[in-house]
Structure formats: C-alpha cells, structure tokens
PDB file of N, CA, C and O in Angstrom:
ATOM      1  N   MET A   1     -13.157   6.671  -5.960  1.00  0.00           N
ATOM      2  CA  MET A   1     -12.013   7.553  -6.023  1.00  0.00           C
ATOM      3  C   MET A   1     -10.839   6.753  -6.544  1.00  0.00           C
ATOM      4  O   MET A   1     -10.656   5.593  -6.175  1.00  0.00           O
ATOM      5  N   LYS A   2     -10.056   7.361  -7.388  1.00  0.00           N
ATOM      6  CA  LYS A   2      -8.912   6.704  -7.999  1.00  0.00           C
ATOM      7  C   LYS A   2      -7.632   7.181  -7.325  1.00  0.00           C
ATOM      8  O   LYS A   2      -7.459   8.369  -7.053  1.00  0.00           O
ATOM      9  N   ILE A   3      -6.715   6.204  -7.055  1.00  0.00           N
ATOM     10  CA  ILE A   3      -5.408   6.520  -6.496  1.00  0.00           C
ATOM     11  C   ILE A   3      -4.329   5.830  -7.322  1.00  0.00           C
ATOM     12  O   ILE A   3      -4.621   4.981  -8.164  1.00  0.00           O
ATOM     13  N   ARG A   4      -3.105   6.199  -7.073  1.00  0.00           N
ATOM     14  CA  ARG A   4      -1.949   5.559  -7.718  1.00  0.00           C
ATOM     15  C   ARG A   4      -1.188   4.789  -6.641  1.00  0.00           C
ATOM     16  O   ARG A   4      -0.820   5.360  -5.615  1.00  0.00           O
ATOM     17  N   LEU A   5      -0.952   3.500  -6.868  1.00  0.00           N
ATOM     18  CA  LEU A   5      -0.206   2.660  -5.947  1.00  0.00           C
ATOM     19  C   LEU A   5       1.196   2.428  -6.459  1.00  0.00           C
ATOM     20  O   LEU A   5       1.405   2.246  -7.658  1.00  0.00           O
ATOM     21  N   LEU A   6       2.163   2.433  -5.551  1.00  0.00           N
ATOM     22  CA  LEU A   6       3.549   2.112  -5.876  1.00  0.00           C
ATOM     23  C   LEU A   6       4.060   1.089  -4.871  1.00  0.00           C
ATOM     24  O   LEU A   6       3.759   1.175  -3.681  1.00  0.00           O
ATOM     25  N   PHE A   7       4.832   0.121  -5.354  1.00  0.00           N
ATOM     26  CA  PHE A   7       5.427  -0.909  -4.510  1.00  0.00           C
ATOM     27  C   PHE A   7       6.932  -0.921  -4.755  1.00  0.00           C
ATOM     28  O   PHE A   7       7.380  -0.918  -5.902  1.00  0.00           O
ATOM     29  N   PHE A   8       7.711  -0.935  -3.674  1.00  0.00           N
ATOM     30  CA  PHE A   8       9.159  -0.845  -3.793  1.00  0.00           C
ATOM     31  C   PHE A   8       9.858  -2.056  -3.191  1.00  0.00           C
ATOM     32  O   PHE A   8       9.305  -2.767  -2.353  1.00  0.00           O
ATOM     33  N   ALA A   9      11.091  -2.269  -3.644  1.00  0.00           N
ATOM     34  CA  ALA A   9      12.010  -3.281  -3.127  1.00  0.00           C
ATOM     35  C   ALA A   9      11.376  -4.670  -3.183  1.00  0.00           C
ATOM     36  O   ALA A   9      10.807  -5.058  -4.204  1.00  0.00           O
ATOM     37  N   GLY A  10      11.476  -5.416  -2.080  1.00  0.00           N
ATOM     38  CA  GLY A  10      10.969  -6.781  -2.050  1.00  0.00           C
ATOM     39  C   GLY A  10       9.479  -6.895  -2.308  1.00  0.00           C
ATOM     40  O   GLY A  10       9.017  -7.906  -2.835  1.00  0.00           O
ATOM     41  N   LEU A  11       8.722  -5.871  -1.943  1.00  0.00           N
ATOM     42  CA  LEU A  11       7.280  -5.899  -2.226  1.00  0.00           C
ATOM     43  C   LEU A  11       7.010  -5.944  -3.723  1.00  0.00           C
ATOM     44  O   LEU A  11       6.142  -6.685  -4.184  1.00  0.00           O
ATOM     45  N   ARG A  12       7.754  -5.153  -4.474  1.00  0.00           N
ATOM     46  CA  ARG A  12       7.581  -5.137  -5.926  1.00  0.00           C
ATOM     47  C   ARG A  12       7.831  -6.531  -6.493  1.00  0.00           C
ATOM     48  O   ARG A  12       7.086  -7.005  -7.351  1.00  0.00           O
ATOM     49  N   GLU A  13       8.882  -7.179  -6.008  1.00  0.00           N
ATOM     50  CA  GLU A  13       9.211  -8.519  -6.496  1.00  0.00           C
ATOM     51  C   GLU A  13       8.163  -9.540  -6.053  1.00  0.00           C
ATOM     52  O   GLU A  13       7.753 -10.392  -6.842  1.00  0.00           O
ATOM     53  N   GLN A  14       7.737  -9.456  -4.811  1.00  0.00           N
ATOM     54  CA  GLN A  14       6.767 -10.402  -4.274  1.00  0.00           C
ATOM     55  C   GLN A  14       5.417 -10.294  -4.974  1.00  0.00           C
ATOM     56  O   GLN A  14       4.754 -11.303  -5.215  1.00  0.00           O
ATOM     57  N   LEU A  15       5.010  -9.064  -5.301  1.00  0.00           N
ATOM     58  CA  LEU A  15       3.699  -8.845  -5.913  1.00  0.00           C
ATOM     59  C   LEU A  15       3.735  -8.862  -7.437  1.00  0.00           C
ATOM     60  O   LEU A  15       2.693  -8.947  -8.088  1.00  0.00           O
ATOM     61  N   GLY A  16       4.926  -8.782  -7.996  1.00  0.00           N
ATOM     62  CA  GLY A  16       5.055  -8.831  -9.449  1.00  0.00           C
ATOM     63  C   GLY A  16       4.625  -7.561 -10.158  1.00  0.00           C
ATOM     64  O   GLY A  16       4.301  -7.589 -11.345  1.00  0.00           O
ATOM     65  N   THR A  17       4.619  -6.439  -9.434  1.00  0.00           N
ATOM     66  CA  THR A  17       4.240  -5.165 -10.046  1.00  0.00           C
ATOM     67  C   THR A  17       4.913  -4.012  -9.302  1.00  0.00           C
ATOM     68  O   THR A  17       5.117  -4.066  -8.090  1.00  0.00           O
ATOM     69  N   ALA A  18       5.247  -2.983 -10.052  1.00  0.00           N
ATOM     70  CA  ALA A  18       5.823  -1.778  -9.451  1.00  0.00           C
ATOM     71  C   ALA A  18       4.732  -0.790  -9.060  1.00  0.00           C
ATOM     72  O   ALA A  18       4.969   0.110  -8.254  1.00  0.00           O
ATOM     73  N   GLY A  19       3.531  -0.953  -9.630  1.00  0.00           N
ATOM     74  CA  GLY A  19       2.459  -0.034  -9.295  1.00  0.00           C
ATOM     75  C   GLY A  19       1.290  -0.148 -10.237  1.00  0.00           C
ATOM     76  O   GLY A  19       1.311  -0.904 -11.208  1.00  0.00           O
ATOM     77  N   GLU A  20       0.270   0.620  -9.926  1.00  0.00           N
ATOM     78  CA  GLU A  20      -0.953   0.610 -10.730  1.00  0.00           C
ATOM     79  C   GLU A  20      -1.855   1.763 -10.312  1.00  0.00           C
ATOM     80  O   GLU A  20      -1.674   2.357  -9.248  1.00  0.00           O
ATOM     81  N   GLU A  21      -2.804   2.064 -11.141  1.00  0.00           N
ATOM     82  CA  GLU A  21      -3.889   2.960 -10.754  1.00  0.00           C
ATOM     83  C   GLU A  21      -5.026   2.086 -10.271  1.00  0.00           C
ATOM     84  O   GLU A  21      -5.292   1.026 -10.838  1.00  0.00           O
ATOM     85  N   LEU A  22      -5.695   2.531  -9.221  1.00  0.00           N
ATOM     86  CA  LEU A  22      -6.741   1.714  -8.620  1.00  0.00           C
ATOM     87  C   LEU A  22      -7.940   2.573  -8.267  1.00  0.00           C
ATOM     88  O   LEU A  22      -7.806   3.630  -7.650  1.00  0.00           O
ATOM     89  N   GLU A  23      -9.103   2.108  -8.663  1.00  0.00           N
ATOM     90  CA  GLU A  23     -10.366   2.721  -8.259  1.00  0.00           C
ATOM     91  C   GLU A  23     -10.775   2.065  -6.945  1.00  0.00           C
ATOM     92  O   GLU A  23     -11.052   0.867  -6.902  1.00  0.00           O
ATOM     93  N   LEU A  24     -10.811   2.849  -5.881  1.00  0.00           N
ATOM     94  CA  LEU A  24     -11.134   2.296  -4.571  1.00  0.00           C
ATOM     95  C   LEU A  24     -12.633   2.069  -4.425  1.00  0.00           C
ATOM     96  O   LEU A  24     -13.439   2.894  -4.854  1.00  0.00           O
ATOM     97  N   PRO A  25     -13.000   0.944  -3.816  1.00  0.00           N
ATOM     98  CA  PRO A  25     -14.424   0.716  -3.550  1.00  0.00           C
ATOM     99  C   PRO A  25     -14.899   1.608  -2.411  1.00  0.00           C
ATOM    100  O   PRO A  25     -14.092   2.135  -1.645  1.00  0.00           O
ATOM    101  N   ALA A  26     -16.189   1.768  -2.307  1.00  0.00           N
ATOM    102  CA  ALA A  26     -16.776   2.546  -1.207  1.00  0.00           C
ATOM    103  C   ALA A  26     -16.313   1.959   0.115  1.00  0.00           C
ATOM    104  O   ALA A  26     -16.239   0.740   0.268  1.00  0.00           O
ATOM    105  N   GLY A  27     -16.008   2.810   1.052  1.00  0.00           N
ATOM    106  CA  GLY A  27     -15.597   2.366   2.371  1.00  0.00           C
ATOM    107  C   GLY A  27     -14.100   2.280   2.573  1.00  0.00           C
ATOM    108  O   GLY A  27     -13.645   2.122   3.706  1.00  0.00           O
ATOM    109  N   VAL A  28     -13.323   2.378   1.511  1.00  0.00           N
ATOM    110  CA  VAL A  28     -11.866   2.347   1.638  1.00  0.00           C
ATOM    111  C   VAL A  28     -11.380   3.793   1.609  1.00  0.00           C
ATOM    112  O   VAL A  28     -11.240   4.404   0.549  1.00  0.00           O
ATOM    113  N   HIS A  29     -11.126   4.325   2.816  1.00  0.00           N
ATOM    114  CA  HIS A  29     -10.766   5.739   2.928  1.00  0.00           C
ATOM    115  C   HIS A  29      -9.493   5.977   3.718  1.00  0.00           C
ATOM    116  O   HIS A  29      -9.128   7.128   3.958  1.00  0.00           O
ATOM    117  N   SER A  30      -8.795   4.899   4.135  1.00  0.00           N
ATOM    118  CA  SER A  30      -7.570   5.049   4.927  1.00  0.00           C
ATOM    119  C   SER A  30      -6.530   4.049   4.444  1.00  0.00           C
ATOM    120  O   SER A  30      -6.834   3.121   3.695  1.00  0.00           O
ATOM    121  N   VAL A  31      -5.299   4.261   4.891  1.00  0.00           N
ATOM    122  CA  VAL A  31      -4.215   3.340   4.538  1.00  0.00           C
ATOM    123  C   VAL A  31      -4.529   1.938   5.062  1.00  0.00           C
ATOM    124  O   VAL A  31      -4.328   0.959   4.343  1.00  0.00           O
ATOM    125  N   ALA A  32      -5.012   1.823   6.284  1.00  0.00           N
ATOM    126  CA  ALA A  32      -5.344   0.511   6.849  1.00  0.00           C
ATOM    127  C   ALA A  32      -6.422  -0.190   6.019  1.00  0.00           C
ATOM    128  O   ALA A  32      -6.309  -1.382   5.735  1.00  0.00           O
ATOM    129  N   ALA A  33      -7.446   0.533   5.639  1.00  0.00           N
ATOM    130  CA  ALA A  33      -8.520  -0.054   4.827  1.00  0.00           C
ATOM    131  C   ALA A  33      -8.003  -0.449   3.446  1.00  0.00           C
ATOM    132  O   ALA A  33      -8.450  -1.445   2.879  1.00  0.00           O
ATOM    133  N   LEU A  34      -7.071   0.319   2.908  1.00  0.00           N
ATOM    134  CA  LEU A  34      -6.476  -0.022   1.612  1.00  0.00           C
ATOM    135  C   LEU A  34      -5.691  -1.320   1.717  1.00  0.00           C
ATOM    136  O   LEU A  34      -5.828  -2.198   0.865  1.00  0.00           O
ATOM    137  N   ARG A  35      -4.870  -1.451   2.752  1.00  0.00           N
ATOM    138  CA  ARG A  35      -4.118  -2.699   2.937  1.00  0.00           C
ATOM    139  C   ARG A  35      -5.060  -3.882   3.046  1.00  0.00           C
ATOM    140  O   ARG A  35      -4.822  -4.920   2.428  1.00  0.00           O
ATOM    141  N   ALA A  36      -6.130  -3.745   3.825  1.00  0.00           N
ATOM    142  CA  ALA A  36      -7.100  -4.830   3.980  1.00  0.00           C
ATOM    143  C   ALA A  36      -7.747  -5.173   2.641  1.00  0.00           C
ATOM    144  O   ALA A  36      -7.939  -6.347   2.322  1.00  0.00           O
ATOM    145  N   HIS A  37      -8.078  -4.160   1.869  1.00  0.00           N
ATOM    146  CA  HIS A  37      -8.686  -4.377   0.546  1.00  0.00           C
ATOM    147  C   HIS A  37      -7.717  -5.120  -0.380  1.00  0.00           C
ATOM    148  O   HIS A  37      -8.119  -6.056  -1.071  1.00  0.00           O
ATOM    149  N   LEU A  38      -6.464  -4.716  -0.398  1.00  0.00           N
ATOM    150  CA  LEU A  38      -5.483  -5.345  -1.279  1.00  0.00           C
ATOM    151  C   LEU A  38      -5.196  -6.789  -0.884  1.00  0.00           C
ATOM    152  O   LEU A  38      -4.906  -7.612  -1.753  1.00  0.00           O
ATOM    153  N   ARG A  39      -5.267  -7.117   0.394  1.00  0.00           N
ATOM    154  CA  ARG A  39      -5.028  -8.497   0.841  1.00  0.00           C
ATOM    155  C   ARG A  39      -6.054  -9.467   0.261  1.00  0.00           C
ATOM    156  O   ARG A  39      -5.793 -10.668   0.195  1.00  0.00           O
ATOM    157  N   GLN A  40      -7.196  -8.976  -0.153  1.00  0.00           N
ATOM    158  CA  GLN A  40      -8.239  -9.833  -0.728  1.00  0.00           C
ATOM    159  C   GLN A  40      -7.861 -10.359  -2.109  1.00  0.00           C
ATOM    160  O   GLN A  40      -8.560 -11.210  -2.659  1.00  0.00           O
ATOM    161  N   ARG A  41      -6.768  -9.862  -2.671  1.00  0.00           N
ATOM    162  CA  ARG A  41      -6.363 -10.262  -4.024  1.00  0.00           C
ATOM    163  C   ARG A  41      -5.761 -11.662  -4.086  1.00  0.00           C
ATOM    164  O   ARG A  41      -5.630 -12.220  -5.175  1.00  0.00           O
ATOM    165  N   GLY A  42      -5.397 -12.236  -2.960  1.00  0.00           N
ATOM    166  CA  GLY A  42      -4.859 -13.593  -2.983  1.00  0.00           C
ATOM    167  C   GLY A  42      -3.682 -13.784  -2.049  1.00  0.00           C
ATOM    168  O   GLY A  42      -3.276 -12.858  -1.348  1.00  0.00           O
ATOM    169  N   PRO A  43      -3.127 -15.013  -2.042  1.00  0.00           N
ATOM    170  CA  PRO A  43      -2.084 -15.371  -1.086  1.00  0.00           C
ATOM    171  C   PRO A  43      -0.843 -14.477  -1.110  1.00  0.00           C
ATOM    172  O   PRO A  43      -0.346 -14.103  -0.048  1.00  0.00           O
ATOM    173  N   ALA A  44      -0.340 -14.131  -2.270  1.00  0.00           N
ATOM    174  CA  ALA A  44       0.856 -13.272  -2.330  1.00  0.00           C
ATOM    175  C   ALA A  44       0.576 -11.912  -1.698  1.00  0.00           C
ATOM    176  O   ALA A  44       1.418 -11.365  -0.987  1.00  0.00           O
ATOM    177  N   TRP A  45      -0.595 -11.381  -1.958  1.00  0.00           N
ATOM    178  CA  TRP A  45      -0.991 -10.092  -1.395  1.00  0.00           C
ATOM    179  C   TRP A  45      -1.210 -10.200   0.107  1.00  0.00           C
ATOM    180  O   TRP A  45      -0.855  -9.289   0.854  1.00  0.00           O
ATOM    181  N   GLN A  46      -1.796 -11.311   0.554  1.00  0.00           N
ATOM    182  CA  GLN A  46      -2.005 -11.525   1.983  1.00  0.00           C
ATOM    183  C   GLN A  46      -0.675 -11.559   2.719  1.00  0.00           C
ATOM    184  O   GLN A  46      -0.533 -10.961   3.786  1.00  0.00           O
ATOM    185  N   ALA A  47       0.297 -12.257   2.150  1.00  0.00           N
ATOM    186  CA  ALA A  47       1.608 -12.367   2.788  1.00  0.00           C
ATOM    187  C   ALA A  47       2.347 -11.034   2.771  1.00  0.00           C
ATOM    188  O   ALA A  47       2.944 -10.646   3.775  1.00  0.00           O
ATOM    189  N   ALA A  48       2.313 -10.338   1.652  1.00  0.00           N
ATOM    190  CA  ALA A  48       3.072  -9.088   1.497  1.00  0.00           C
ATOM    191  C   ALA A  48       2.525  -7.966   2.370  1.00  0.00           C
ATOM    192  O   ALA A  48       3.286  -7.133   2.861  1.00  0.00           O
ATOM    193  N   LEU A  49       1.208  -7.940   2.566  1.00  0.00           N
ATOM    194  CA  LEU A  49       0.566  -6.826   3.269  1.00  0.00           C
ATOM    195  C   LEU A  49      -0.088  -7.249   4.581  1.00  0.00           C
ATOM    196  O   LEU A  49      -0.992  -6.574   5.073  1.00  0.00           O
ATOM    197  N   ALA A  50       0.365  -8.357   5.143  1.00  0.00           N
ATOM    198  CA  ALA A  50      -0.215  -8.879   6.383  1.00  0.00           C
ATOM    199  C   ALA A  50      -0.192  -7.829   7.490  1.00  0.00           C
ATOM    200  O   ALA A  50       0.698  -6.980   7.542  1.00  0.00           O
ATOM    201  N   ASP A  51      -1.186  -7.903   8.370  1.00  0.00           N
ATOM    202  CA  ASP A  51      -1.300  -6.952   9.475  1.00  0.00           C
ATOM    203  C   ASP A  51      -0.031  -6.866  10.307  1.00  0.00           C
ATOM    204  O   ASP A  51       0.390  -5.766  10.663  1.00  0.00           O
ATOM    205  N   GLY A  52       0.580  -7.977  10.621  1.00  0.00           N
ATOM    206  CA  GLY A  52       1.759  -7.977  11.477  1.00  0.00           C
ATOM    207  C   GLY A  52       3.054  -7.623  10.773  1.00  0.00           C
ATOM    208  O   GLY A  52       4.083  -7.441  11.425  1.00  0.00           O
ATOM    209  N   LYS A  53       3.021  -7.522   9.454  1.00  0.00           N
ATOM    210  CA  LYS A  53       4.239  -7.245   8.693  1.00  0.00           C
ATOM    211  C   LYS A  53       4.568  -5.764   8.754  1.00  0.00           C
ATOM    212  O   LYS A  53       3.728  -4.913   8.459  1.00  0.00           O
ATOM    213  N   LEU A  54       5.799  -5.470   9.141  1.00  0.00           N
ATOM    214  CA  LEU A  54       6.234  -4.083   9.242  1.00  0.00           C
ATOM    215  C   LEU A  54       6.501  -3.525   7.845  1.00  0.00           C
ATOM    216  O   LEU A  54       7.408  -3.971   7.142  1.00  0.00           O
ATOM    217  N   LEU A  55       5.697  -2.547   7.465  1.00  0.00           N
ATOM    218  CA  LEU A  55       5.845  -1.863   6.189  1.00  0.00           C
ATOM    219  C   LEU A  55       5.781  -0.367   6.423  1.00  0.00           C
ATOM    220  O   LEU A  55       5.113   0.095   7.348  1.00  0.00           O
ATOM    221  N   ARG A  56       6.454   0.368   5.609  1.00  0.00           N
ATOM    222  CA  ARG A  56       6.345   1.820   5.618  1.00  0.00           C
ATOM    223  C   ARG A  56       5.358   2.201   4.523  1.00  0.00           C
ATOM    224  O   ARG A  56       5.230   1.520   3.506  1.00  0.00           O
ATOM    225  N   THR A  57       4.668   3.305   4.760  1.00  0.00           N
ATOM    226  CA  THR A  57       3.719   3.813   3.777  1.00  0.00           C
ATOM    227  C   THR A  57       3.929   5.308   3.634  1.00  0.00           C
ATOM    228  O   THR A  57       4.136   6.019   4.617  1.00  0.00           O
ATOM    229  N   ALA A  58       3.873   5.771   2.408  1.00  0.00           N
ATOM    230  CA  ALA A  58       3.923   7.205   2.137  1.00  0.00           C
ATOM    231  C   ALA A  58       2.712   7.564   1.287  1.00  0.00           C
ATOM    232  O   ALA A  58       2.353   6.845   0.355  1.00  0.00           O
ATOM    233  N   VAL A  59       2.095   8.684   1.622  1.00  0.00           N
ATOM    234  CA  VAL A  59       0.997   9.219   0.826  1.00  0.00           C
ATOM    235  C   VAL A  59       1.466  10.569   0.303  1.00  0.00           C
ATOM    236  O   VAL A  59       1.762  11.489   1.066  1.00  0.00           O
ATOM    237  N   ASN A  60       1.525  10.659  -1.016  1.00  0.00           N
ATOM    238  CA  ASN A  60       2.027  11.869  -1.681  1.00  0.00           C
ATOM    239  C   ASN A  60       3.418  12.243  -1.168  1.00  0.00           C
ATOM    240  O   ASN A  60       3.717  13.411  -0.919  1.00  0.00           O
ATOM    241  N   GLN A  61       4.260  11.212  -1.019  1.00  0.00           N
ATOM    242  CA  GLN A  61       5.665  11.322  -0.627  1.00  0.00           C
ATOM    243  C   GLN A  61       5.868  11.823   0.796  1.00  0.00           C
ATOM    244  O   GLN A  61       6.950  12.303   1.133  1.00  0.00           O
ATOM    245  N   ASN A  62       4.843  11.717   1.635  1.00  0.00           N
ATOM    246  CA  ASN A  62       4.944  12.031   3.057  1.00  0.00           C
ATOM    247  C   ASN A  62       4.653  10.758   3.837  1.00  0.00           C
ATOM    248  O   ASN A  62       3.692  10.049   3.539  1.00  0.00           O
ATOM    249  N   MET A  63       5.480  10.469   4.837  1.00  0.00           N
ATOM    250  CA  MET A  63       5.258   9.272   5.641  1.00  0.00           C
ATOM    251  C   MET A  63       3.842   9.296   6.210  1.00  0.00           C
ATOM    252  O   MET A  63       3.332  10.338   6.619  1.00  0.00           O
ATOM    253  N   ALA A  64       3.228   8.125   6.222  1.00  0.00           N
ATOM    254  CA  ALA A  64       1.827   8.025   6.623  1.00  0.00           C
ATOM    255  C   ALA A  64       1.653   6.892   7.629  1.00  0.00           C
ATOM    256  O   ALA A  64       2.473   5.978   7.709  1.00  0.00           O
ATOM    257  N   SER A  65       0.580   6.971   8.383  1.00  0.00           N
ATOM    258  CA  SER A  65       0.231   5.914   9.339  1.00  0.00           C
ATOM    259  C   SER A  65      -0.978   5.151   8.798  1.00  0.00           C
ATOM    260  O   SER A  65      -1.545   5.507   7.764  1.00  0.00           O
ATOM    261  N   ALA A  66      -1.353   4.111   9.507  1.00  0.00           N
ATOM    262  CA  ALA A  66      -2.517   3.321   9.105  1.00  0.00           C
ATOM    263  C   ALA A  66      -3.790   4.161   9.087  1.00  0.00           C
ATOM    264  O   ALA A  66      -4.707   3.889   8.313  1.00  0.00           O
ATOM    265  N   GLU A  67      -3.843   5.183   9.944  1.00  0.00           N
ATOM    266  CA  GLU A  67      -5.037   6.024  10.047  1.00  0.00           C
ATOM    267  C   GLU A  67      -5.088   7.146   9.017  1.00  0.00           C
ATOM    268  O   GLU A  67      -6.096   7.844   8.915  1.00  0.00           O
ATOM    269  N   THR A  68      -4.017   7.326   8.255  1.00  0.00           N
ATOM    270  CA  THR A  68      -3.985   8.406   7.267  1.00  0.00           C
ATOM    271  C   THR A  68      -5.137   8.249   6.280  1.00  0.00           C
ATOM    272  O   THR A  68      -5.334   7.180   5.702  1.00  0.00           O
ATOM    273  N   LYS A  69      -5.889   9.320   6.097  1.00  0.00           N
ATOM    274  CA  LYS A  69      -7.024   9.321   5.172  1.00  0.00           C
ATOM    275  C   LYS A  69      -6.530   9.470   3.735  1.00  0.00           C
ATOM    276  O   LYS A  69      -5.527  10.136   3.476  1.00  0.00           O
ATOM    277  N   LEU A  70      -7.238   8.851   2.820  1.00  0.00           N
ATOM    278  CA  LEU A  70      -6.910   8.922   1.400  1.00  0.00           C
ATOM    279  C   LEU A  70      -7.879   9.861   0.693  1.00  0.00           C
ATOM    280  O   LEU A  70      -9.042   9.992   1.074  1.00  0.00           O
ATOM    281  N   ALA A  71      -7.363  10.511  -0.351  1.00  0.00           N
ATOM    282  CA  ALA A  71      -8.159  11.440  -1.151  1.00  0.00           C
ATOM    283  C   ALA A  71      -7.969  11.095  -2.629  1.00  0.00           C
ATOM    284  O   ALA A  71      -6.993  10.436  -2.988  1.00  0.00           O
ATOM    285  N   PRO A  72      -8.888  11.532  -3.485  1.00  0.00           N
ATOM    286  CA  PRO A  72      -8.737  11.268  -4.911  1.00  0.00           C
ATOM    287  C   PRO A  72      -7.386  11.742  -5.421  1.00  0.00           C
ATOM    288  O   PRO A  72      -6.886  12.798  -5.033  1.00  0.00           O
ATOM    289  N   ASP A  73      -6.808  10.929  -6.304  1.00  0.00           N
ATOM    290  CA  ASP A  73      -5.539  11.204  -6.973  1.00  0.00           C
ATOM    291  C   ASP A  73      -4.321  11.121  -6.051  1.00  0.00           C
ATOM    292  O   ASP A  73      -3.230  11.539  -6.441  1.00  0.00           O
ATOM    293  N   ASP A  74      -4.487  10.591  -4.838  1.00  0.00           N
ATOM    294  CA  ASP A  74      -3.325  10.380  -3.979  1.00  0.00           C
ATOM    295  C   ASP A  74      -2.400   9.344  -4.584  1.00  0.00           C
ATOM    296  O   ASP A  74      -2.830   8.456  -5.321  1.00  0.00           O
ATOM    297  N   GLU A  75      -1.122   9.472  -4.261  1.00  0.00           N
ATOM    298  CA  GLU A  75      -0.120   8.472  -4.596  1.00  0.00           C
ATOM    299  C   GLU A  75       0.244   7.775  -3.288  1.00  0.00           C
ATOM    300  O   GLU A  75       0.700   8.416  -2.342  1.00  0.00           O
ATOM    301  N   VAL A  76       0.041   6.464  -3.240  1.00  0.00           N
ATOM    302  CA  VAL A  76       0.307   5.687  -2.036  1.00  0.00           C
ATOM    303  C   VAL A  76       1.423   4.698  -2.344  1.00  0.00           C
ATOM    304  O   VAL A  76       1.304   3.866  -3.244  1.00  0.00           O
ATOM    305  N   ALA A  77       2.511   4.802  -1.581  1.00  0.00           N
ATOM    306  CA  ALA A  77       3.661   3.930  -1.785  1.00  0.00           C
ATOM    307  C   ALA A  77       3.841   3.032  -0.567  1.00  0.00           C
ATOM    308  O   ALA A  77       3.765   3.491   0.573  1.00  0.00           O
ATOM    309  N   PHE A  78       4.078   1.759  -0.819  1.00  0.00           N
ATOM    310  CA  PHE A  78       4.385   0.791   0.236  1.00  0.00           C
ATOM    311  C   PHE A  78       5.814   0.311   0.033  1.00  0.00           C
ATOM    312  O   PHE A  78       6.227   0.019  -1.090  1.00  0.00           O
ATOM    313  N   PHE A  79       6.567   0.232   1.129  1.00  0.00           N
ATOM    314  CA  PHE A  79       7.944  -0.232   1.041  1.00  0.00           C
ATOM    315  C   PHE A  79       8.398  -0.796   2.381  1.00  0.00           C
ATOM    316  O   PHE A  79       7.910  -0.379   3.431  1.00  0.00           O
ATOM    317  N   PRO A  80       9.332  -1.746   2.344  1.00  0.00           N
ATOM    318  CA  PRO A  80       9.835  -2.304   3.590  1.00  0.00           C
ATOM    319  C   PRO A  80      10.718  -1.279   4.310  1.00  0.00           C
ATOM    320  O   PRO A  80      11.218  -0.337   3.696  1.00  0.00           O
ATOM    321  N   PRO A  81      10.902  -1.478   5.620  1.00  0.00           N
ATOM    322  CA  PRO A  81      11.808  -0.560   6.345  1.00  0.00           C
ATOM    323  C   PRO A  81      13.197  -0.627   5.719  1.00  0.00           C
ATOM    324  O   PRO A  81      13.627  -1.679   5.246  1.00  0.00           O
ATOM    325  N   VAL A  82      13.869   0.475   5.724  1.00  0.00           N
ATOM    326  CA  VAL A  82      15.203   0.549   5.120  1.00  0.00           C
ATOM    327  C   VAL A  82      16.241   0.423   6.227  1.00  0.00           C
ATOM    328  O   VAL A  82      16.141   1.059   7.276  1.00  0.00           O
ATOM    329  N   THR A  83      17.227  -0.403   5.968  1.00  0.00           N
ATOM    330  CA  THR A  83      18.344  -0.498   6.888  1.00  0.00           C
ATOM    331  C   THR A  83      19.609  -0.152   6.139  1.00  0.00           C
ATOM    332  O   THR A  83      19.680  -0.278   4.917  1.00  0.00           O
ATOM    333  N   GLY A  84      20.565   0.268   6.851  1.00  0.00           N
ATOM    334  CA  GLY A  84      21.830   0.614   6.199  1.00  0.00           C
ATOM    335  C   GLY A  84      22.979   0.286   7.120  1.00  0.00           C
ATOM    336  O   GLY A  84      22.798  -0.160   8.253  1.00  0.00           O
ATOM    337  N   GLY A  85      24.147   0.518   6.606  1.00  0.00           N
ATOM    338  CA  GLY A  85      25.286   0.228   7.448  1.00  0.00           C
ATOM    339  C   GLY A  85      26.568   0.396   6.715  1.00  0.00           C
ATOM    340  O   GLY A  85      27.638   0.188   7.287  1.00  0.00           O
TER     341      GLY A  85
END
C-alpha cells in the first residue's frame, strides 16, 4: 500500500526532506509500525522518530494516535508539538 509522508518544522530539517511517497512493506498497518519502519533508515531517522520522542501525527489532516490504522493513499504527517506565547 502506498502512502504520502510529510515532515514539518525541525523534523523536516533533521531528516532533510519535506515528504515523500512510500510503499509500505507487509505488516506496517499503523502509525506506530510506520515509525518503527522509518527508524530503520539510519541514525538521523532513529533520533527523529525515537519511541520516547514526543511527536504529533496526523492522518489525512486528523490528529492520530500510535494505534491509528493506515489505509492506501493516506497522508501521514509528523510534526513536533507546537508551543506559542
């Protein structure tokens, strides 16, 4: 299944990309599994998407949790928490 990935703010800078289309391997059907799959890409990805790192995720522009299931053609965005003041 193919999805569209988007990375915002510091994640975009850390990973060197704003986004991509990705064909998911068998067994990657949730946000948590996607993060684990992406961490296999190397040290920058491991640091940016580490389990303990607080990140927000949206699937098709709706806030999502680690358990959110993915479907073909979903748009998955990762971004750091936003603060303001």
